[in-house]
C-alpha positions as CSV (number, residue, x, y, z in Angstrom):
1,M,-46.0,4.6,64.0
2,I,-48.5,2.4,66.0
3,N,-46.7,-0.5,67.6
4,L,-48.7,-3.5,66.3
5,E,-46.5,-6.3,67.6
6,I,-47.0,-8.9,70.2
7,P,-44.4,-8.9,73.1
8,V,-41.7,-10.8,72.8
9,G,-40.2,-12.3,76.0
10,K,-41.4,-10.7,79.2
11,R,-44.6,-9.2,79.1
12,T,-45.6,-6.4,81.5
13,L,-48.1,-7.1,84.5
14,N,-51.3,-5.6,83.1
15,Y,-50.5,-7.9,79.7
16,R,-49.7,-11.1,82.2
17,L,-53.5,-10.5,83.8
18,F,-55.2,-10.3,80.7
19,E,-53.3,-13.2,79.2
20,M,-54.5,-15.1,82.2
21,L,-58.2,-13.8,82.1
22,P,-59.3,-16.3,79.5
23,A,-58.6,-19.1,81.6
24,F,-59.5,-17.7,84.7
25,L,-63.0,-17.4,83.6
26,S,-63.1,-20.7,81.4
27,Y,-61.9,-22.9,84.6
28,G,-64.0,-20.6,86.9
29,A,-67.3,-21.3,85.4
30,L,-66.6,-25.2,85.9
31,V,-65.3,-24.7,89.4
32,L,-68.0,-22.3,90.4
33,L,-70.5,-25.0,89.7
34,V,-69.0,-27.4,91.9
35,V,-68.5,-24.8,94.6
36,L,-72.2,-24.1,94.4
37,S,-72.9,-27.6,94.0
38,L,-71.2,-28.0,97.7
39,I,-73.0,-24.8,99.3
40,S,-76.1,-24.7,97.9
41,P,-77.7,-27.2,95.5
42,T,-80.3,-24.4,94.3
43,L,-78.0,-21.9,93.4
44,A,-76.1,-24.3,91.7
45,A,-79.3,-25.4,89.4
46,V,-80.1,-21.8,89.1
47,Y,-76.5,-21.0,87.6
48,L,-76.8,-23.9,85.5
49,L,-80.3,-23.1,84.0
50,V,-79.1,-19.4,83.3
51,V,-76.2,-20.9,81.2
52,I,-78.1,-23.3,78.9
53,I,-80.9,-20.8,78.8
54,T,-78.0,-18.7,77.5
55,L,-77.2,-21.3,75.3
56,L,-80.8,-22.0,73.8
57,V,-81.2,-18.4,73.1
58,K,-78.1,-18.7,71.2
59,A,-78.9,-22.3,69.3
60,I,-82.2,-20.4,67.9
61,G,-80.5,-17.5,66.7
62,I,-77.7,-20.1,65.0
63,A,-80.6,-22.4,63.4
64,F,-81.9,-19.3,61.8
65,R,-78.7,-18.0,60.6
66,T,-77.6,-21.4,59.5
67,I,-80.5,-21.6,57.1
68,Q,-80.1,-18.0,56.1
69,G,-76.5,-18.4,55.3
70,H,-77.2,-21.5,53.4
71,K,-79.7,-19.8,50.9
72,R,-77.1,-16.8,50.5
73,L,-74.4,-19.0,49.5
74,E,-76.8,-20.7,47.1
75,S,-77.9,-17.4,45.5
76,A,-74.3,-16.0,45.4
77,E,-72.7,-18.9,43.5
78,K,-75.4,-18.7,40.7
79,V,-74.2,-15.3,40.0
80,E,-72.1,-14.7,37.0
81,W,-69.9,-12.4,39.1
82,N,-67.3,-11.8,35.9
83,K,-70.6,-10.4,34.4
84,R,-71.0,-8.0,36.7
85,L,-67.4,-7.0,36.9
86,A,-66.9,-6.5,33.4
87,D,-70.1,-4.1,33.6
88,L,-68.3,-1.9,35.8
89,E,-65.4,-1.3,32.9
90,D,-68.2,0.7,31.2
91,P,-70.6,1.9,33.9
92,Q,-72.4,4.5,32.4
93,G,-73.6,2.3,29.4
94,S,-74.0,-1.0,31.6
95,Y,-76.4,1.4,34.0
96,E,-78.7,2.7,30.8
97,I,-79.3,-0.9,29.7
98,M,-79.9,-2.6,33.0
99,R,-81.5,0.4,35.0
100,H,-85.2,-0.8,34.8
101,S,-84.2,-4.4,35.0
102,Q,-86.3,-6.3,37.4
103,S,-84.0,-9.3,38.1
104,S,-84.3,-11.2,41.4
105,M,-80.9,-12.4,41.4
106,F,-78.7,-12.2,44.1
107,G,-77.8,-8.2,44.8
108,A,-79.3,-7.4,41.2
109,F,-80.8,-4.3,42.7
110,D,-77.3,-3.4,44.6
111,H,-75.3,-3.8,41.1
112,I,-77.9,-1.5,39.4
113,E,-77.0,1.1,42.5
114,N,-73.7,0.6,42.4
115,L,-73.3,1.3,38.3
116,R,-75.6,4.7,38.9
117,L,-73.1,5.7,41.7
118,I,-70.1,5.1,39.9
119,S,-71.2,6.4,36.6
120,A,-71.7,10.0,39.0
121,D,-68.3,9.7,40.2
122,V,-66.1,7.7,38.0
123,D,-62.7,9.0,38.9
124,S,-63.5,7.6,42.9
125,F,-63.6,4.4,41.3
126,P,-60.9,1.9,39.5
127,R,-61.8,0.1,36.6
128,P,-61.3,-4.1,36.8
129,S,-58.7,-3.8,33.9
130,Q,-56.8,-1.7,36.4
131,I,-57.1,-4.4,39.1
132,F,-54.5,-7.6,39.6
133,N,-55.2,-10.3,42.2
134,A,-52.1,-11.5,43.9
135,I,-52.2,-15.0,45.3
136,I,-50.0,-16.2,48.2
137,V,-50.0,-20.3,48.3
138,A,-48.6,-20.7,52.1
139,T,-46.9,-24.4,52.2
140,Y,-44.5,-26.1,54.3
141,N,-44.0,-29.8,53.2
142,E,-47.2,-30.4,51.3
143,S,-46.8,-33.1,48.6
144,Y,-47.5,-32.2,45.0
145,D,-50.8,-33.9,45.3
146,I,-52.3,-31.3,47.6
147,L,-50.5,-28.3,46.0
148,A,-51.2,-29.2,42.2
149,P,-55.4,-28.8,42.8
150,T,-55.2,-25.7,44.7
151,I,-53.3,-23.9,41.8
152,D,-55.4,-25.8,39.4
153,A,-58.8,-24.2,40.9
154,V,-57.2,-21.1,40.4
155,V,-56.5,-21.7,36.9
156,K,-60.1,-22.6,36.2
157,S,-61.6,-19.5,37.9
158,T,-63.2,-17.5,35.4
159,Y,-61.3,-14.4,36.3
160,D,-58.6,-13.2,34.1
161,N,-55.7,-15.7,34.4
162,K,-53.3,-13.1,33.0
163,K,-54.0,-10.8,36.0
164,I,-53.0,-13.2,38.5
165,I,-49.9,-12.8,40.2
166,L,-49.3,-16.3,42.0
167,T,-46.6,-16.8,44.6
168,L,-45.8,-20.4,46.1
169,A,-44.5,-19.3,49.3
170,Y,-42.6,-22.6,50.6
171,E,-40.3,-23.2,54.0
172,E,-36.7,-23.6,53.8
173,R,-37.2,-26.1,56.6
174,G,-39.6,-28.0,54.2
175,G,-36.2,-29.6,52.6
176,E,-35.0,-30.5,49.5
177,A,-38.2,-32.2,48.2
178,T,-40.4,-28.8,49.3
179,K,-38.2,-26.9,46.8
180,A,-38.5,-29.5,44.1
181,T,-42.1,-29.7,44.3
182,A,-42.2,-25.6,44.1
183,L,-40.2,-26.0,41.2
184,R,-42.2,-28.4,39.6
185,L,-45.2,-26.5,40.0
186,Q,-43.8,-23.3,38.7
187,K,-42.8,-25.2,35.4
188,E,-46.6,-26.8,34.7
189,F,-48.2,-23.4,35.8
190,G,-45.7,-21.0,35.3
191,D,-47.3,-19.8,31.6
192,K,-50.9,-19.6,33.0
193,F,-50.7,-16.6,34.9
194,Y,-49.2,-12.7,34.7
195,A,-46.6,-14.3,37.0
196,F,-45.6,-17.3,39.0
197,H,-43.0,-17.0,41.6
198,I,-41.6,-19.3,43.9
199,V,-40.3,-17.7,47.2
200,E,-38.4,-19.8,50.0
201,H,-38.7,-18.4,53.7
202,P,-35.1,-18.5,55.6
203,D,-35.6,-20.8,58.6
204,G,-34.8,-19.0,61.8
205,L,-35.2,-15.4,61.5
206,P,-35.4,-13.4,64.4
207,N,-38.5,-12.8,66.4
208,E,-40.3,-15.0,64.7
209,V,-42.5,-18.0,65.9
210,I,-42.6,-21.3,63.6
211,G,-45.5,-20.5,61.7
212,K,-47.3,-19.2,58.7
213,G,-47.2,-15.9,59.3
214,G,-43.3,-15.3,59.1
215,N,-43.7,-17.2,55.5
216,I,-46.4,-15.2,53.9
217,T,-45.0,-12.0,55.4
218,Y,-41.6,-12.9,53.7
219,A,-43.5,-13.4,50.7
220,G,-45.2,-10.1,51.0
221,F,-42.4,-8.0,51.0
222,F,-41.0,-10.1,47.8
223,L,-44.1,-9.2,46.3
224,K,-43.8,-5.7,47.3
225,K,-40.4,-5.0,45.7
226,W,-41.5,-7.1,42.5
227,L,-44.5,-4.8,42.1
228,D,-42.3,-1.7,42.7
229,K,-39.9,-2.9,39.9
230,E,-43.0,-3.7,37.4
231,G,-44.3,-0.3,38.0
232,I,-47.8,-2.0,39.6
233,A,-49.3,0.2,42.2
234,A,-50.0,-1.4,45.6
235,K,-53.5,0.3,45.6
236,D,-54.2,-1.9,42.4
237,V,-53.7,-5.1,43.8
238,I,-55.6,-7.3,46.1
239,V,-53.6,-10.0,47.9
240,T,-55.6,-13.6,49.0
241,T,-53.8,-16.2,51.0
242,L,-54.5,-19.5,50.6
243,D,-53.3,-22.6,52.5
244,S,-51.9,-25.4,50.5
245,D,-55.2,-27.2,50.3
246,N,-57.5,-24.3,49.2
247,R,-59.8,-24.8,46.3
248,P,-61.4,-21.1,45.7
249,H,-64.7,-21.2,44.3
250,S,-64.6,-20.5,40.4
251,T,-66.2,-17.3,40.9
252,Y,-64.3,-16.3,44.1
253,F,-61.7,-13.4,42.6
254,D,-64.6,-12.0,40.3
255,Y,-66.6,-11.7,43.3
256,V,-63.9,-10.2,45.6
257,T,-62.6,-7.7,42.3
258,Y,-66.2,-6.4,42.4
259,E,-66.7,-5.7,46.2
260,Y,-63.0,-3.9,46.2
261,I,-63.9,-1.8,43.3
262,V,-67.5,-0.5,44.5
263,H,-66.7,0.3,48.1
264,E,-65.1,3.8,48.0
265,D,-63.0,2.9,51.5
266,R,-61.6,0.1,50.0
267,K,-58.4,0.4,51.5
268,H,-59.9,-0.3,55.4
269,L,-61.8,-3.4,54.2
270,S,-60.8,-7.1,53.8
271,Y,-62.9,-9.8,52.3
272,Q,-63.8,-13.1,54.0
273,P,-65.3,-15.8,52.1
274,A,-67.2,-19.2,53.6
275,C,-64.2,-21.8,54.6
276,L,-66.1,-24.9,53.9
277,F,-63.9,-28.4,54.9
278,F,-65.7,-30.7,52.6
279,N,-62.6,-31.4,50.2
280,N,-62.1,-34.9,51.5
281,I,-65.2,-35.1,53.7
282,W,-65.8,-38.4,52.4
283,D,-62.6,-40.0,53.3
284,A,-62.2,-38.3,56.9
285,P,-63.2,-40.7,60.0
286,A,-66.1,-39.9,61.5
287,P,-65.2,-37.5,64.6
288,M,-63.2,-35.4,62.1
289,R,-66.4,-35.4,59.6
290,V,-68.5,-33.8,62.5
291,I,-66.0,-31.6,63.5
292,A,-65.0,-30.5,59.9
293,T,-68.9,-30.0,59.1
294,G,-69.3,-28.1,62.2
295,N,-66.9,-25.8,61.6
296,S,-67.6,-25.3,58.3
297,F,-71.3,-24.1,59.2
298,W,-70.1,-22.1,62.0
299,N,-68.3,-19.9,59.2
300,I,-71.5,-19.7,57.4
301,I,-73.3,-18.3,60.2
302,S,-70.4,-15.8,61.1
303,S,-71.0,-14.8,57.5
304,M,-74.5,-13.6,58.4
305,R,-73.3,-11.3,61.2
306,P,-70.8,-9.0,59.5
307,H,-70.5,-6.5,62.6
308,T,-68.5,-10.1,64.5
309,L,-66.7,-11.4,61.8
310,R,-63.3,-11.6,61.9
311,N,-60.6,-12.9,59.6
312,F,-60.0,-16.8,59.5
313,A,-57.9,-19.2,57.6
314,S,-58.0,-17.6,53.7
315,H,-59.3,-14.1,53.0
316,S,-58.2,-11.3,50.8
317,Q,-56.8,-7.7,51.8
318,P,-55.8,-4.7,49.5
319,M,-52.1,-4.7,49.2
320,D,-51.4,-1.0,50.2
321,A,-53.2,-1.5,53.5
322,L,-50.7,-4.6,54.2
323,E,-47.7,-2.8,52.7
324,E,-48.3,-0.1,55.6
325,M,-48.9,-2.5,58.4
326,D,-45.9,-4.7,57.1
327,F,-48.3,-7.7,56.1
328,W,-49.0,-10.0,58.8
329,S,-47.5,-10.7,62.5
330,T,-44.7,-13.1,62.5
331,R,-44.8,-13.6,66.5
332,T,-48.1,-15.6,66.3
333,I,-49.4,-18.8,65.4
334,V,-53.0,-17.6,64.6
335,E,-52.0,-14.6,62.2
336,D,-55.5,-15.2,60.4
337,G,-57.6,-14.0,63.2
338,H,-54.9,-11.6,64.7
339,Q,-54.8,-9.8,61.3
340,Y,-58.1,-8.6,62.2
341,W,-56.9,-6.8,65.3
342,R,-53.7,-5.3,63.7
343,S,-56.1,-3.7,61.2
344,Y,-58.5,-2.6,63.7
345,F,-55.9,-0.8,65.7
346,Y,-53.7,0.2,62.5
347,F,-56.5,2.1,61.3
348,G,-58.1,3.3,64.5
349,G,-61.0,1.4,64.2
350,N,-62.1,2.2,60.4
351,Y,-61.7,-1.2,59.8
352,S,-64.6,-4.3,58.7
353,V,-64.8,-7.7,57.4
354,L,-66.8,-7.9,54.2
355,P,-68.4,-11.2,53.8
356,I,-68.1,-13.3,50.4
357,Y,-71.0,-15.3,50.2
358,V,-68.9,-18.0,48.0
359,P,-66.8,-20.8,49.4
360,I,-63.1,-21.6,49.3
361,Y,-63.0,-25.5,50.1
362,Q,-60.2,-26.6,52.3
363,D,-59.6,-30.5,53.6
364,A,-61.1,-32.4,56.8
365,V,-58.0,-33.1,58.7
366,L,-56.4,-36.5,57.5
367,S,-53.4,-38.1,58.1
368,D,-51.6,-41.5,57.1
369,T,-53.4,-43.4,60.0
370,F,-56.5,-43.3,62.2
371,F,-54.5,-42.5,65.3
372,K,-52.7,-39.7,63.6
373,T,-55.5,-38.2,62.3
374,L,-57.1,-38.1,65.7
375,K,-53.8,-36.2,67.4
376,A,-53.7,-34.0,64.3
377,Q,-57.1,-33.0,64.9
378,F,-56.5,-31.9,68.3
379,L,-53.3,-30.2,67.2
380,Q,-55.6,-28.2,64.7
381,L,-58.3,-27.2,67.3
382,R,-55.4,-26.3,70.2
383,R,-53.8,-23.6,67.5
384,W,-57.6,-22.5,66.6
385,A,-58.3,-22.2,70.4
386,Y,-55.4,-20.0,70.8
387,G,-56.6,-17.4,69.5
388,A,-57.5,-16.0,72.9
389,S,-53.9,-14.9,73.0
390,D,-55.5,-12.0,71.3
391,V,-57.4,-11.1,74.6
392,P,-54.3,-9.5,76.4
393,Y,-53.2,-7.6,72.7
394,V,-56.7,-6.1,72.8
395,A,-57.3,-5.1,76.1
396,V,-53.8,-3.2,76.9
397,R,-54.6,-1.2,73.9
398,I,-58.4,-0.3,74.7
399,F,-57.6,0.3,79.0
400,T,-54.9,3.1,78.0
401,R,-54.6,6.5,77.9
402,N,-53.0,6.0,74.2
403,R,-56.2,4.2,72.8
404,N,-56.8,5.0,69.1
405,V,-60.0,3.4,68.8
406,P,-63.6,4.1,70.0
407,L,-64.0,2.8,73.9
408,V,-67.5,1.6,73.6
409,G,-67.0,-0.1,69.8
410,G,-63.5,-1.4,71.3
411,L,-64.8,-2.8,74.6
412,A,-68.1,-4.5,72.9
413,R,-65.5,-6.3,70.5
414,L,-63.1,-7.2,73.7
415,L,-66.2,-8.8,75.3
416,R,-67.5,-11.0,72.3
417,L,-63.8,-11.9,71.8
418,L,-63.6,-13.1,75.7
419,D,-67.4,-14.4,75.4
420,G,-66.6,-16.5,72.3
421,H,-63.4,-18.3,74.0
422,V,-65.1,-19.1,77.4
423,T,-68.0,-20.3,75.7
424,L,-65.8,-22.7,73.5
425,A,-64.1,-24.0,76.8
426,S,-66.7,-24.6,79.5
427,V,-70.3,-24.6,78.3
428,S,-70.1,-27.8,76.3
429,I,-69.0,-29.7,79.9
430,L,-71.5,-27.7,81.6
431,V,-74.5,-28.7,79.4
432,A,-73.1,-32.5,79.2
433,V,-72.6,-33.2,82.8
434,G,-73.6,-30.0,85.0
435,G,-76.8,-31.2,86.0
436,W,-76.0,-34.1,87.9
437,V,-73.0,-32.3,89.7
438,P,-75.2,-31.2,92.5
439,L,-76.8,-34.7,92.8
440,L,-73.4,-36.4,93.1
441,L,-71.5,-34.0,95.5
442,N,-74.3,-32.9,97.8
443,S,-76.6,-35.5,99.5
444,E,-78.6,-32.0,100.9
445,A,-79.5,-31.6,96.7
446,N,-82.2,-34.6,96.6
447,R,-84.2,-32.4,99.3
448,S,-83.8,-29.4,96.8
449,V,-86.8,-29.5,94.2
450,A,-84.7,-27.3,91.7
451,A,-81.4,-29.5,92.2
452,H,-83.6,-32.8,92.2
453,Q,-85.3,-32.0,88.7
454,L,-82.0,-30.6,87.1
455,P,-81.0,-33.6,85.2
456,D,-84.5,-33.7,83.9
457,V,-84.9,-30.2,83.0
458,V,-81.3,-30.1,81.1
459,S,-82.5,-33.4,79.1
460,T,-85.6,-31.3,77.8
461,I,-83.7,-28.4,77.0
462,Q,-80.9,-30.4,75.3
463,Q,-84.1,-31.9,73.2
464,I,-85.3,-28.7,72.0
465,A,-81.6,-27.7,70.8
466,L,-81.6,-30.8,68.9
467,V,-83.9,-29.1,66.0
468,G,-80.5,-27.0,65.3
469,L,-78.8,-30.2,65.0
470,F,-81.3,-31.4,62.7
471,I,-81.2,-28.2,60.5
472,T,-77.7,-28.6,60.3
473,I,-77.5,-32.2,59.2
474,F,-80.3,-31.8,56.5
475,L,-78.2,-28.7,55.1
476,A,-74.9,-31.0,55.7
477,F,-76.5,-33.5,53.3
478,K,-77.4,-30.9,50.8
479,M,-73.6,-29.5,50.9
480,L,-72.0,-32.5,50.7
481,P,-69.6,-32.9,47.3
482,P,-70.7,-36.3,45.2
483,R,-70.0,-39.6,47.2
484,P,-67.0,-41.1,45.4
485,E,-67.6,-44.3,43.5
486,R,-65.0,-46.0,45.6
487,Y,-67.7,-45.9,48.7
488,K,-70.5,-47.8,48.6
489,R,-74.4,-46.4,49.5
490,T,-73.5,-47.7,53.1
491,R,-71.2,-44.9,53.3
492,T,-74.1,-42.3,53.2
493,F,-75.4,-44.0,56.4
494,W,-72.7,-43.6,58.3
495,M,-72.4,-40.0,57.3
496,L,-75.6,-39.5,58.9
497,A,-74.8,-41.8,62.0
498,Q,-71.6,-39.9,62.8
499,W,-73.7,-37.2,64.4
500,V,-74.2,-39.3,67.7
501,L,-70.5,-38.5,67.9
502,M,-71.4,-34.5,68.5
503,P,-71.5,-34.5,72.2
504,V,-68.1,-36.7,72.4
505,T,-66.3,-34.5,69.9
506,A,-67.8,-30.9,71.7
507,I,-65.7,-32.3,74.9
508,L,-63.1,-34.3,74.1
509,Y,-61.9,-32.0,71.0
510,S,-63.2,-28.6,71.1
511,S,-63.1,-27.8,75.2
512,T,-60.3,-29.4,75.9
513,A,-58.4,-28.2,73.2
514,A,-59.6,-24.4,74.3
515,L,-58.7,-25.2,78.2
516,Y,-55.3,-26.7,77.1
517,S,-54.4,-23.3,75.0
518,Q,-56.1,-21.0,77.7
519,G,-54.2,-23.1,80.7
520,R,-50.8,-22.6,78.6
521,L,-51.4,-18.7,78.3
522,F,-52.4,-18.6,82.0
523,L,-48.9,-20.5,82.9
524,G,-47.2,-18.0,80.6
525,R,-45.9,-21.3,78.4
526,Y,-46.6,-20.0,74.7
527,L,-47.2,-21.8,72.1
528,D,-44.6,-20.6,69.6
529,K,-44.6,-23.2,67.1
530,F,-47.2,-23.8,64.2
531,D,-48.0,-27.4,64.1
532,V,-48.9,-27.8,60.5
533,T,-51.9,-29.8,60.1
534,D,-51.2,-33.2,58.1
535,K,-52.6,-33.0,54.4
536,A,-53.3,-36.3,53.4
537,T,-55.2,-37.8,50.1
538,H,-57.3,-41.1,49.7
539,Q,-54.4,-42.1,47.8
540,S,-51.8,-41.4,50.2
541,V,-53.7,-43.1,52.9
542,A,-54.0,-46.1,50.7
543,R,-50.4,-46.1,50.1
544,A,-49.3,-45.9,53.8
545,K,-52.0,-48.6,54.6
546,Q,-50.4,-50.7,52.1
547,Q,-46.8,-50.0,53.0
548,S,-47.7,-51.0,56.8
549,N,-49.1,-54.3,55.9
550,K,-46.3,-55.2,53.8
551,K,-43.8,-54.2,56.9
552,H,-46.3,-56.4,58.9
553,L,-46.0,-59.3,56.7
554,F,-42.2,-59.1,56.4
555,R,-42.0,-59.2,60.4
556,S,-44.6,-62.3,60.3
557,N,-42.4,-63.8,57.7
558,T,-39.0,-63.4,59.3
559,K,-40.1,-64.7,62.9
């Protein structure tokens, strides 16, 4: 049995060195500019130009992928996936009817090919009527107002609800109020599905960090026992994890089930939707809207590069694969991204993430007050950036005689992982202020043509890169949910003006959060607690403001 676990306690020297590597490179990229500026302003200018030109090339690719990804999402959302799924019940008959179809609908040609291939080898493919979708909704202490719409979105999906097994996994540390909410939801929605379970994750289990991984893994083991008791085979169950604020697209489960059936190597695949943070985008403060939109488009872009796609937030995976791997890691606060690496090494490199081109909608960060929201956003990004903790996990499994994955493929994945975290931490700072560093630190810079012209060159390149930003803004407005009636049209103007904050959010949030997390890893001060992102609705924020005003009025009257 391959050891999939993250070390607990003291690490080996090799592991510690690889833990320190992301911070060494990220902080080193910033320090190098300072050192080169003191030694030779010309070398500093060349270094910065290489960084910026590399970023510009990436930005061009990102702009193209953004447009391509948006078009693909629009096309996939129009498909009647439940109809295509029904075709698989009688593949031979459906093929005879559709074989000459000239439909230009998304994936129509592939669908006909799938019917042809399945018809030729029907025993290798399950029927839709065999498959169950098990959904684990993870919650800590979120309110009924947050959880009910998530479960209702599942009820309203086009997939047969009587083939859905829903498990609400809640934390004991959430208290009696959370348990009461779980019982209320079970009573309200219990008859909507094949089964509705509530599972309480005990507090303080050994070798667990405080986080989502332990909760959904505990629910996974419960689900395994229940399926065995019901006589439902694990290979006939697809497991999807949802956060408390997730709203899956109405066709998501049909789409996932379809892809699960048509791929023979289905056990070695997981299924990743585009996570879009648009649920409450009109209610969130401007900085959070910029970050949420940027993260949404990054998820769309990632879906267009399947060879680099990783598990993120909500995703689906076969139950038999999860059972073999003991489900998710209970030792990391980033169990979603880490699940990719667990699966990759467990299956000896024979593992891929398949993009699902319909969204699961999530909340932008919103708390009861503006300042709480600002803090909550940093904590969320800090947790995501702690994915740098996967670097040593991957490295020690590649640079070993006992390696069970191809060296070239594993090394390429490690370098992409490392590049992503270093870029996130350092490049925004280099681009924003790097052009002025040689001029400020070295008086000789004025005599260097390259260094003297550097701020102007950087500014020109930044203006070219704005094309990508304009594309993002245009597509963001197309994808926004309708403006709530409680907001005036001026709110739309501020949704446009908010993008001037992008350089600020990139540095103060994304880069700072990444540098913080990598610094913690460097020092061995591990993040062992999942900071749950505050979930608030417009109504709860309004109530909080009302209560705050009452307290303020009371204090004024008692003076």
